[in-house]
C-alpha positions in Angstrom: -89.9 72.0 -16.7 -86.2 73.1 -16.6 -85.9 76.8 -16.3 -83.0 78.8 -17.8 -81.8 79.6 -14.3 -81.8 75.9 -13.3 -80.0 75.0 -16.5 -77.3 77.6 -15.9 -76.8 76.5 -12.3 -76.5 72.9 -13.4 -74.0 73.9 -16.1 -71.9 75.9 -13.6 -71.8 73.0 -11.1 -70.8 70.6 -13.9 -68.0 72.8 -15.0 -66.8 73.3 -11.5 -66.8 69.6 -10.9 -64.9 69.0 -14.2 -62.3 71.7 -13.3 -61.9 70.2 -9.8 -61.4 66.7 -11.3 -58.9 68.1 -13.8 -57.0 69.8 -11.0 -56.9 66.7 -8.9 -55.6 64.7 -11.9 -52.9 67.2 -12.6 -51.8 67.2 -9.0 -51.7 63.4 -9.0 -49.6 63.5 -12.2 -47.2 66.1 -10.7 -47.0 64.0 -7.5 -46.1 60.9 -9.5 -43.5 62.7 -11.5 -42.0 64.2 -8.3 -41.8 60.7 -6.9 -40.2 59.3 -10.0 -37.6 62.2 -10.1 -36.8 61.6 -6.4 -36.3 57.9 -7.0 -33.8 58.5 -9.8 -31.6 60.6 -7.6 -30.3 57.6 -5.8 -28.5 56.5 -8.9 -26.7 59.9 -9.4 -23.0 60.0 -8.8 -19.6 59.0 -10.1 -18.7 55.4 -11.0 -15.1 54.4 -11.6 -13.1 51.7 -13.4 -9.4 50.9 -13.1 -7.5 53.3 -15.3 -6.3 51.7 -18.5 -8.6 48.7 -18.4 -10.7 50.1 -21.3 -10.9 53.7 -22.7 -13.9 54.4 -20.4 -12.6 54.9 -16.9 -15.4 57.0 -15.3 -19.1 57.3 -15.7 -21.0 60.2 -14.3 -24.7 59.7 -13.7 -27.0 62.6 -13.3 -30.7 62.9 -12.7 -32.6 65.7 -14.4 -36.3 65.8 -13.6 -37.7 62.4 -14.6 -34.7 61.5 -16.8 -31.5 59.7 -16.0 -28.3 60.5 -17.9 -24.9 58.9 -18.1 -21.6 60.5 -19.2 -18.8 58.0 -19.9 -15.3 59.5 -20.1 -14.5 61.1 -23.4 -17.9 60.7 -25.0 -21.1 62.7 -25.0 -23.7 62.0 -22.3 -26.6 59.8 -23.2 -30.0 59.2 -21.7 -30.9 56.0 -19.8 -34.3 54.5 -20.4 -35.7 52.5 -17.5 -36.5 48.9 -18.2 -37.0 47.5 -14.7 -35.9 47.9 -11.1 -32.3 49.1 -11.3 -32.1 48.2 -15.0 -31.9 50.7 -17.9 -30.9 50.9 -21.5 -28.3 53.2 -23.0 -30.4 54.9 -25.7 -27.4 55.7 -27.8 -25.5 52.4 -27.7 -28.7 50.3 -27.2 -26.9 48.3 -24.5 -28.1 47.4 -21.0 -27.0 49.3 -17.9 -27.7 47.8 -14.5 -27.1 49.3 -11.0 -26.0 47.1 -8.2 -26.9 47.5 -4.5 -25.2 46.4 -1.2 -26.9 44.4 1.6 -28.4 47.7 2.9 -30.0 48.6 -0.4 -27.6 51.4 -1.3 -26.5 51.8 -5.0 -22.8 50.9 -5.1 -22.0 49.9 -8.7 -22.9 50.2 -12.3 -22.6 47.4 -14.9 -22.4 48.4 -18.6 -21.3 46.8 -21.9 -18.2 47.9 -23.9 -17.5 46.1 -27.2 -19.7 43.2 -26.2 -18.2 42.6 -22.8 -19.7 43.6 -19.4 -17.8 45.8 -17.0 -18.7 46.9 -13.5 -17.7 50.3 -12.2 -17.8 51.0 -8.5 -19.4 54.1 -7.1 -17.1 56.6 -5.5 -17.8 59.4 -3.0 -16.4 62.7 -4.3 -14.6 64.9 -1.7 -15.0 68.6 -1.3 -13.1 70.9 -3.7 -9.4 71.2 -2.9 -9.1 74.8 -1.8 -5.8 75.0 0.1 -2.2 74.3 -0.9 1.1 75.8 -2.2 0.3 75.2 -5.9 -2.7 76.8 -7.7 -4.3 75.5 -10.9 -6.9 77.6 -12.8 -9.2 77.0 -15.7 -11.1 79.8 -17.3 -14.6 79.4 -18.8 -16.5 76.0 -18.9 -19.4 77.6 -17.1 -21.7 74.7 -18.0 -19.4 72.1 -16.5 -20.6 70.2 -13.5 -17.3 68.5 -12.4 -13.7 69.6 -13.0 -10.9 67.5 -11.7 -7.1 67.8 -11.5 -5.1 64.6 -12.0 -1.4 63.9 -12.5 1.7 62.0 -11.5 1.5 63.6 -8.1 -1.6 61.5 -7.2 -1.1 58.5 -9.5 -3.6 60.0 -12.0 -6.6 59.6 -9.6 -9.7 61.0 -11.4 -11.8 61.6 -8.3 -9.5 63.0 -5.7 -8.7 66.7 -6.4 -11.7 68.7 -7.4 -11.8 72.3 -8.7 -14.2 74.8 -7.2 -16.0 77.5 -9.1 -14.3 80.9 -8.6 -15.1 84.0 -10.5 -15.5 83.2 -14.2 -13.7 79.9 -14.0 -12.4 77.1 -11.8 -9.6 76.9 -9.2 -7.9 74.0 -7.5 -5.2 74.4 -4.8 -3.0 71.5 -3.7 0.2 71.0 -1.6 3.0 69.6 -3.8 6.5 68.7 -2.8 9.3 70.2 -4.8 9.7 68.3 -8.1 8.6 68.0 -11.7 5.1 66.7 -12.4 2.9 65.9 -15.3 -0.8 66.6 -15.1 -4.1 67.2 -16.9 -7.6 68.5 -16.3 -10.8 66.4 -16.6 -13.9 68.4 -17.4 -17.1 66.3 -17.1 -15.1 63.2 -18.0 -13.2 64.8 -20.9 -9.4 65.0 -20.5 -7.8 68.3 -21.7 -4.5 70.1 -21.4 -4.2 73.2 -19.3 -4.6 76.0 -21.8 -2.6 78.4 -19.6 0.5 76.2 -19.6 2.4 75.7 -22.8 4.9 73.2 -21.2 4.1 69.7 -22.2 5.7 66.2 -22.5 4.8 62.7 -23.6 4.5 60.0 -21.1 5.5 56.3 -21.6 2.1 55.6 -23.2 2.5 58.4 -25.7 -0.1 60.7 -24.0 0.7 64.4 -24.1 0.4 66.0 -20.6 1.2 69.4 -19.1 4.4 69.7 -17.1 4.9 71.8 -13.9 7.9 72.3 -11.8 7.4 73.0 -8.1 10.4 74.7 -6.6 11.4 74.5 -2.9 11.6 77.6 -0.8 
């Protein structure tokens, strides 16, 4: 005959085992998600195409938890859904995205589709922010931005060379420029914009409007 005490003891043991099993399952899921998140980090970085080839010239890939995102230049970021090893699908465009590796297994390129044609962007290593120089560029706000770049005629419009650093309530980039007149623009998370603090602008040969700065000699 099962007594009330025996029944309660058995019930407590069963509940304890159930809770322990649930905790182990939760830990296993958390461990699996951590492993997935860590694996996605190897794809994060900037990928670059030759300027002028197509409207997309850079693609910034970021890993957020267990999700991978891509931000092509001048368009909103979109999520990448994994389809296989190194292969994903752009959830907005519905087109394939594939990462390439070198002989040592490092991710070095990203192949995507633009207007039905495949293009391969190479991965670039970004330098530290440019903090020293005779010319200072500032940009207020944009607190949510992750990457702000200075580009212009002084560096052949390179989009991954002169990085801003967060400073106060905005961004600052300092560079050494020889005396002369230059055109330039800022790039905030892949989006090109004029310097809001400089009203001087001019059109280049392609019809693009850029800021103008004159650096005078001492």
